[in-house]
N, C-alpha and C positions, 0 to 999 in steps of 0.2 A: 169417817165413814168410808168403809170400803165397797167398791163396786165390783161386781162379778161380771166379767166379759163373756162368760160362758153360762148363760142361764140353765137353770135346772130343767131337765125334761121329765115330764110327769110319766109315771108308769102307764097311764091310760093311753098317752100318745105313743109310747112305745109298742103296747099291744096293738093298737090300731095300725101302726106302720108295718109291724111283722104280720098281721093278718093280712093285709093288703099284698105283701110280698109272697105270703104262702099260696094265696089264691092265684097269683101270677105264675108261682113255681109249679103249681099243679097243672096249669094250662101248658107249660113248656113240656112237662113229662107227657101229658096226653096227646100233645102234638108232635111227639117224637123228636124234640129238639135237644135232647141230652144224648151225648154219645161217649161211651168209653174210649179212651185213647189206647190203641193197640201197644203192647209192651211197655205200658206206663201204668202200673197199679195205682188206684186211687186218683187217677187223672181223668178229667171229662172235658169235652169241648160241648159248650152250650151255646146255642144259637139265640142271640139276643136281637133286639130291634136295631141297634147301632152296630152290630157285627157279632163276631164270635169271641167266647171267652174261654180260657183255659182255667178250669177250677181244680184246685187240689188243696182243700182245706181253707182256701181263700180265693177271692175273686179281685180283679183289678178294675171292674167297672165303676163308673162315677158314683153310683149309688153306695156301693160298699166302701169306697175310699173318701167320699166327701160327706157322708151322713153317718159316720161310724158312731158319733155320739148318740144317735137315735136308734139305730139298728144293730149296732155292734158287729158290723161286718157280714150280717146275715142278709144279703141281697137275694133276689129271686133266683139267680143262677146258682149261688152256693145252696140255697134251700132245695132247689130242684134235683141235686145230686145226692141228697140224704137218703 
């Protein structure tokens, strides 16, 4: 019998996780915490709770890097720049 060390994540769990992040991303935008980087097209500085993040198609925050199986890299910072 084989064991799977990486349990399957349900689509409902992914939808809920992304919804939560979209709500937070909307707050970042409405609170003016998303700033384009001058002379660097498609680069943004996003103010987060734990600091500032440079977003250019990806983000280095813990949420994006440690929960990739759940949110596929779509953290609130990355969603805020769409």
